[in-house]
N, C-alpha and C positions, 0 to 999 in steps of 0.2 A: 222261250219254252222252258218250262220248269224242269230242272235237272233230275229230280227224283222221278218224275213222270217219264222222262227220256230213259232213265236207268231201267224202268220197268218194261218199257216198250222194247228197248234193244238189249235188255240184259246187263248186269253189272259185270265189270271186268273181274275175271277169276284171279284169286291170289296166285302168283307164280310159285310154281313148285320149287322147294328148296333142294337143288341138285347137288349140293355140297354136303357129303355124308359126314356125320360127326365122327370124331376120333373114336376108334373101336373100343379103347379103354374108357372114355367118357361115356359111351353108350352102355357098356357093362356097368359102370358105376350107377347111372341113372336107373337102369332096370333093376339092379339089386336093391336100391333104395326103395323103389315102389314095391318090390316084392316082399321086402323086409317089413314095410308098414302094413301091408296086406296080412301077412302072417301074424304080426303083433295084435292086430284088431280081431283076428279069427280067435286068438288065445284069450284076449280080453273078454270076449263073449262066450267063451267056453264051447266053441264049435269045433268038432273034429275036422282035421284037414283033409282035403280031398287027396286021393291017391296020386293025382298028377302034380302035386305041389313040388315045386323045385327047391334047390338048396337055399336060395334067398328067402323064400316064404318060410321055410322050415327054421332057419335061423331066427327070423322075427317071432315066429310062434314060440320057440324056445326061450327067447330073451324076455318074454312078458312075465316072468316070475316076479320081477321087481316092481311091477305096475299094480295098482289097485285091482282088486278082482272085481269083475263085472257081474251081471245077472246071469244065472243059469237059463232062465227062460226069457227068450227075446222076441219081440213082435215080429210080424212079417216084413215090415219096412226095414228094420235093421238087417234082418237076414237078406233081403233082397239087395240092399246096399253092399253087404259083403260078397254075395254072389256075382253081382255086376262087375265090381272091381276085379275080382279074381278072374272070371271069364275074359274080361277085356285085357287083362295083363297076359293071359296065355296067348291071345291073338295080336299082341302088341298095339293095342288100341288105347289111347289116352283117356282118362277119366278126369274131368276137371274137379277142382276143390269144391265148386259150388254144388256138385252132385252129392248131396247128403241125405240123411234120413228125413230132414225137414222137407226137402224138395220132393222126395218120392211120396211122402204123405200128401202134399199139395197136389201132385200129378194123379193121384189115386182116383178111380172112378168105379162105379158099379157095372157099367156096360162097355163092351169093346166099341170104340168109336168107328171101327171098320165093319165088323159083322153085325153089330147091334145086339149081340148075344150077351147074356149075363155073364160076367167074369167070375171064375172060381179061384180058389187058392189052396194049393197043395194037393190037388187031386191027380195031377199028372195027365190031365185030359186036355182035349183041344181048346177048352175055354179057360184054361189056367192063365192068370195075368202074367205079363211079361213087360219089362222096361226096355224099350228099344229106341234106336236112332231113326230119325226120319230121313236124314241126308247121309248116305253111306260113305260120302267123301269127307265127312267131318267126324270129330270125335264125340265122346259121351260128355255132353255140356248143356248147361241151361239154354233152353230156346230150340234144342234139337232132339228132344226126348218126349215119349209119350207112352202111356200105359195102353197096351193092346192085348189081345188074346194070342196064345201060342199058335193057333191056327192062322191068324193074320200074319204073324211074324214068320212063320215057316212058309207060308204061300209066297211072301215077298222075297225072302232069301237075300240074294246079292243084286237083285234087280235094280237097274238104274231108274232115275225119274222118268226118262223117256219111255222106258219099258212099262212102267206103271200107267203112264197116259195111254199108251197103246193098248194095254189090257183093259182100261176103262172104256175104250172105243170099240171094244170087240162085242160080238154078239153071242158069245158063249163063255162059259166058266173057264177060268184059266188057274191053274194050281189050286183048285177047289174053291175059288172065290168068284162070285158073280160079277158082272160088269158094273152093277150098282155098288158093290163093295169096293171095287178098284177106283171107281169115281170119287167115293169118299176119301180113300188113300190119297188120290192125286191131289185133292183140295187141301187136305191136312198137311201133306208133305211139301206143298208148293212153296210155303214161306221159307223154311230152312234151305230148300234147294235154290230158291231165288238168291238168298244171301250168299250162298256158296257159288253162285254163277252159273247154274244149270238150267235157268228158266228165264224166258222172256215173254212179253205180252201181258195184257190186261184182261181178266175175265170177270163176269158178274158174280156177286155174292149169292151163293145158293145154299149155304148151310152155316150153323154156328161154328165159330173159330175156337179151338181149344185154348184154354188159358195156358200161360207160360211156354207156348210154342211161338217163336218169332215168325209172324205172319208177313205178307207182303203189304206194303202201305196202302195200296188201292183198296184191298178187301177191308181194312181197318176203317179207312176213310168212308166207304160206303156205308158201314155200320153206323159210324157217327152221324153221317148225313141222314140216314134214315130216322135214328132216334132223336135227332134235333128237331124233327118235324112231328114224329108220331109216338114218342114215348109216353106212357100214361101219366108219369110224373112231370109236372110242369118244371120243377127244379132240374131235373135231368135234361128236358128239352132246352132250357136256357143255357145249361152247361155245354151241351153239344153245339148249340148255335154259336155261343162265344168262341168255342175253339175253331169251328169252321171259319168265322169272321177274323180270327186272329191270323189265319193262313190266307187271307184274301185282302191284301194290303193295296193292291192295285185296282184302278178303277174297272178295268175289264173283268178281273177276277170277282169283285163285288157285284157286278152285273150277272156273271155267270152263276154266282152262288144264288142269287134271287131267283133265277130262271130254274135252277136245279130244285130248290125248295118248293117252288110252285108246282112243278112236275110231280115231286114225290107227294106232296100234299093232295094234288088231284087224283093220282092213282091210289093213294091210301083211302080216299074217299069212295073209290070204286071197288074197295076190298082187296087190293093187292096187298100182300104181306111182306114181311121183312126179307123173305128169301126168294121171292118172285118178282119184286118190284124193279130190281135192276136187270132182270131178264127182258123187261120191256125195253125195246130199242130206243125209244125216245128218252127214257130216264137214264139209260146207260150212256147215250151220247151226250146228254146234259152233264152227267158226272164227269166224262172224259174232259169235256170243254172247260169245266171248272178246275179240275185237277191240273190240266195242262197250263192253265193261267194262274193257278195258285202260287203262293210264296213259301210253301212249306219246304224244308230242307231235309237231307238226310239226317243231319245232327238233330233237328227238331224231332223227327219221328223215332230216332234211337232214344232220345230222352223220354218220349212218351212210353216206349216199351219198357225202359228202366223203372219208370214210375209205377206202371202197372205190375211189373214183376215184384217191386217192393210191396205194393198193396196185397197181391195175391199170398206173399209169404209173410205178411205181417211185420214188414221191416220198416222202422220209422226213421232210419238213419237219412241224412241228406243225400241227394243224387250227385254222384261224382260226374262232373260235366265232361271230363276228359276220358271217362270210362269207355273202353271198346268192347261192345258186347260179344264180338266175334273172335276175341283174341285167345279164347280157350278152345276154339273149335278145331285147331290144328289143320287149317285148310292148306297150308304150304307143304304138308306132307300127305294129303289126301286121307286125312284122319288117322295116321299112323304115328307111332311114338318116334320112329326113325326113318 
């Protein structure tokens, strides 16, 4: 049985919590360095410090007189970057170095993926854009972030993933969001919560997956399987088929791949689309049979994620094979600095 398939069915093992507290002096030094850097950047961009800024931020703010002066007018992405780091610092939440202005621009969208309402900027209304974590037991890091509305963020609050799923199965509005909104929330947040060890089981693909959010392998592979048969571009169909074949190195997985492709093609001819084809029990079971017999590994899938991340961000540097995409998530501290 494929180990990645088994990990999805049973859930991956959670990262053990780090029960050994850091030395109090070391904690203080690390916090002060983060605060200092935040204050320095606020000064660089000529932003007035919030009234809650502590001494470390204030020292960084005052120190920036020796640095090159920045722009007086800054765009909303830079302002959001400054605000996210500041508010995370106040709540002792880590912000990874890969959370920068470039990433926020790449995550930007016109509509909230949860409510489907058009996002606004700087109006202080319910639809104002907000950069938020999808897994509350992880930090602010690549793969765990999405742009959503203030309304969606406030509705979720500190809810666990299980609570989101329960809300999606409700027949009434919860915290101002409909069951349909909560269903979208549960699908989008499924990937990050899977990698954090909060999710188990495999479900059909029912909606597009946001770029730069670490998804569960099965949903990604369902998309590849569909496009390998049904994409309008022959080049993309061939590329998808090649990828599926690359992970079908055993005779049984090759046979299961042929069966899966035949079922997808048949349903597509019967006008089944991308997001309902795997809701058909026959197609879904064929996918599960292929996935269970496939030879794709967790390392293979993480490499795919890193390649797609680089493509989304326009990065042309080679992939670091030893890179751990979760090392900046702070899972060992439930997404806290200490």
